[in-house]
N, C-alpha and C positions, 0 to 999 in steps of 0.2 A: 609764090604761095601769097594769098590772100591775106588780109588783117581784120581783124573787126572789132570795134570800142561798144561792148554790152554797158548798160547803166541799170543798176538796179535803184530804182526811185523812191524810196523810202528815206527821211530825215533829210529832206532837201528843198529849196524853193524852186519856182521853175527859173528867175534868172540863172541861179548857178548851175542847172541843168542844161540850158541851154547854151551857157557860153563853155561849158564843159565839152559838148557835143562839138559846137564849132571849131574849138581847139582840136579836136582830134580830127577833123576832118581834115583842115588846114597841115596837120602833121601827115598826112596821108593815109589815113586808115581807110578801106574799101567800102567796109559797111559801119552803120550805125544799129544798134538794138537795144529796145526798153522793155522791160517786164511787164508781166501784166497781172497784177493782184489787187485786191480792193482795199485789204490792210497789210500794214507790214507783214512778211512773211518771215522776217530774221528778227530776233530779238524781240522787244516788248511791242505786242500786235497793235498798243492801243498807239504808239507812235504816228506819225504824218505817212500819207501814201500817195502820190498823184496817180492818175488814171493814165493807162499807157495807151491809147488809141488817141485819145485826146491830146494826149503831149506829141505824138507822132505825127498827127495832123499839123500843129504849131510849129514842129519843127522843119517839116518838108519844104516849106518855101524860103526856110532861110537855109538851105545846103543845096548844093549844087550839082556834087559829083559824087558822094557816098550814097549807097544803094542802104535803105532804109526797112526795118521789120521790129516785130514785136519777140521776145525771146522767152517764153512762147506764148502767145495769146491762149487762154482757157476757154477749151470748146463748152464748157458747162455756163458760161456767162451771158452765151447769145446763141441766139438760133442760128442755123447756119445761112441762111437767108440775109441775116442781117451782118453777118460774117461777110459774105459774098459784096453786100453793098459798100460797108467799109472799105474793104480792101482794093475795091474797083474807083470810088471815090478818091481814095489816098494814091493809088497808082497815076491818075491824073494832076492831084495837087502837086505830086513829085514827079512829072513829067518820065512816068513810067518806070521809077527807081524801087518800088515796092517789092519787097518780098514777104509773101504771106506767112509765116511761122504761127505753127497750133501746136495744140497738145491735149491731154486729155482732162487736164486740171488736177488738184492734190490737196490743196491747203483747207480742209475743211471747217475751219474758222471763220473764214470768209463767207462761205456758202450759209453757216449758222445765221451769220450774223444780218446778212441781206436777203436772207429767205430764197436763196437761189438751190435748186433741184442736185443733191450730191450724188444721187444714185444710190446702189446697193453695195457699190463697191467698186475696187478699183477696177476689175475686168468689165462690168456693166459700162463704165465709164471709156473704155478703150473699144467697147462696142459702137457707146454712142460717138465717138470720135470716127470711126469707120464709116458711119452709114452719112454723118455731117460731111466728113470731107469729099465722099463721093457725091453730094449734091451741089456742094459749093464747086466742086471742078464742073460740074454740067453747067451751073449758072455761069459761071466766070467765060465756059466756052462758046454762050451764048441761047443756051437749050432753052426751052419755055419748059418748065418741070412741072409735071404733076406726080405725087408720090404718096404714098399710105405705106409708113414703115412701121419698124418697133419702136421706135424715138419719135420722129419727125412725120409732120405730115404738110404737102405742098398742093395745091391746085391753081395751073398756070402760072406757076410765079416765072418770074423775068428780072434779068439784071442787066439792065442798060443805060448809059452805054456800056460797050464790052470795056476793058482794060485796055490801055494802050500798049502794053507787050502783050504778043500772040498769045504767049502761055505766061500767065501769072505764077511766077516759080513759088511751089509750096515748101516749106521747109518742117519737118515732126521731129521733134525732139523726144528722147527716151530711148529706153534699151531693153524693154520686156522681148524676151525671145519668141515666146507664142503670140502677142497681139501687135506688140507697138510695131515691131521690126517688119512683119507682116503688111501693116496699114502703109508702113513706110516703101516697102518694096512695090507696092500696088500703085502709091499714089506721089509721092513726093519725088521731087527735083532736088533738096537737100537733106541732110540728117545733120541733128545735132547731139553730139553726147560729152560727159564728161570723164576722165578717168585718166590713170596713168597711161603710155601707152601699150603696155601689155594687154589691159582691159580693154581699150580701145581695139587692138588688133584682134581680141577676141569676139567682140561683138561685131566688128566688120566683117569676119570670116561667118557667123550667123547670120548678117545680111546676106552676104551673097549667096548663101544659101537660099535663103528666100525668095531672092531674085531670081536664083535657077529654078525653084519650083512653078513659077508662072512663065518663066522663058523672058524675063527681063534682063538686059544686061546690067549688069553690076554697076560698071562706070558710068550707066546713064545717073547715077545719083552723085551729087557731091557731099563730101564728107566735112562737118565742120565739127572742132571741139572748143569748149569754153577751159577757162585756166586764168590763174590767178598768177600775175607775176609783178613785180617792181623792180623797177630799173634806177640804181643809184651806183655812188662809188665804188663801193664796198657792201657785201651783204648784210653786216651788222648795220648800215644806216637804212638797209631795206627792208631788213624786217622791223627794225623800231617804227619805220613809216607803216607798214602792214598792221603792228600792235597797235597802233592808232586810230586806225580803221575798226577793227576787229573790237575794239571796247566801246568805241561810238555804236556798234552795231548790234555787240550781243551775240559774238557769231565764235569765240575766240573756244578751242575744245570741241566743235562740232563735229558729227558725224554724218553720212548720208543716209539714205533708207536700207543700204545695204549694210549698213556698221563700218564703211568705210571710210576713214579719216578723211576730213575737207578741210583746206585750207591753202597757204602759200605754196606755190609750185616750184617757182625759179625766182631767185633774188639776188642781186648785185647788178654788175656791170653788162653791158648791152652784151658782150660775147656768150655770159651766164646763160641768159636768156635767149640768145640764139641757139644754143647748145640742145637746149631743151626743146625749143619748136622745132630743130632739126630731126629729131627723134620720129616727131609725127608727120614730118615732110615724107621720112622715109617711109611711112605707111602709106603715103598717096594722098593724106590729109589736105583737104583744097585751102580753108582755111582757119587760120588761129584767132580765137574770140576772145579778148582780154575782157576781165570783169572790173568794173568802175564801181565805186560807192562813196558818197559826200563823207568828208571832203575829197572831190576829183583829185586823182594823182596826176597834176599835169605833167609833171616832169616825166614820167615814165611816158604818158601820150608824146610830148615831143621828142624824146629819143626812141621812136621806132624808126626812124631812118639808120641810125646806127644798126638796130637789129636785121634791118633790109641787109647793109653792105655786109655784115657778118656773116651773113647765109651766103650772100654771092662771095 
């Protein structure tokens, strides 16, 4: 099973973020992920926020082994042609280590603040995502694209040089049954979700159905799950460490869009975290992605090896 480290990049400075990412790579994380927002999307939106693509580009030449991506890029921020060019360039800068993570966009305040079109609703944004990813795939494949669609137009658009990777992998985040998972089935190499094992299993069954509808093997899409874990000698120490992060970022007592409580998923010794991760491994999940916020939890990162050992 692979492990990823995902950094929510509000209320931090670049040196702290850079050092935390390099620490995760040294600890053996397989992937490094940054989020993509223009305003702080947790707590007070007035607080500082770094930009995702630029931060990822700065990180690429400093790293050597970990794959890199945004979790996930907001499709509403950028024309698909620009996204294809950004992804291609970053694939070259990273020597072929980029994963293109992309989603429909959800944070209305940042769109209002910067005058970005938020569309008429979530369904429309997902329709826009479907059209956008189709164009991105064609551009990354080297096709010269002319297109006049519902949301986007192109005239002889070309994305050269091609990415280093023969197929630059695309990750789609989200669990919407009718649109997001259909787009995932059509276009994605990886899927990302959040939730307890029962919820991930249920969503995986729907994704399998969407793949069967178009005749694509379900196994062709690797599934990844984000989670909140803290490793300490005791559960109480782990929970205290997490409470410090919760208070700094204003996330204590939060719930997801579906009303499900969000918070710490596994806390305590490495064996406890391994037991939690093992439940996802049993579902065939390819990668567990641990979320980190400033102050970045270097102790948890450094103890990844203990979790791997416990899983073995």
